[in-house]
C-alpha angles and dihedrals in degrees: 000000000000120000094194105085122199126196092280096048127079119225113267114268113261113243119176096178111131094013125127114209128191120205128199113195122191114221096208109104087018097183091061096039093050090055091047089050095048093047092047095049092045091053093045090055090045088054091053103263107145114242091234089053091065115086121188135196129178127216131186097250149334096289090060095049098083093057092049090049090050092051091050092047091051091060091067090217099114137077091197141357134219129202121199127190147121130234114188119195115250132181096279139065089258091095092061093045094051095042095047098042097044092047093049091046094051091050092047093052092051093050096042093048095036091230127131113248122190105209111207098162099136117220107198140162097230148355092272093059090049092051092051094050105038100090099038093046092050089053091045091052092055092049093048092050093051095043094049092046088053091048093050091049092048094049092049092050 
């Protein structure tokens, strides 16, 4: 089965059976991150990931997410990881710092550990944008994690 679709091919079906997924959820902006978490877990289960194959940890905010991802990756127990959070722009430069550093950290962990990471740390201008995106981005994160875990498994075969 090819995982490189062209215009005539459909994307491979997503099948989470047998996968173990680790999730890091940031507590900051809890109303949004709880919705992201619930949507992500619901979609993982819908895709066939067993409920007991999903392991979750919570961290204070987006800057703490990369370390938690690294610690999960180091266990060797997971086929993919997901990080969920929400950074809302304020009136200071802090937004850029948190968004840039957390994003770079998440990417670095994935590359260093050679593990797929679905990054669903929202970076939005305001509460309204976060509200609009929280469900779809949680679902998207689950789908990305499963697809990338399938891709990694296929390329190693």
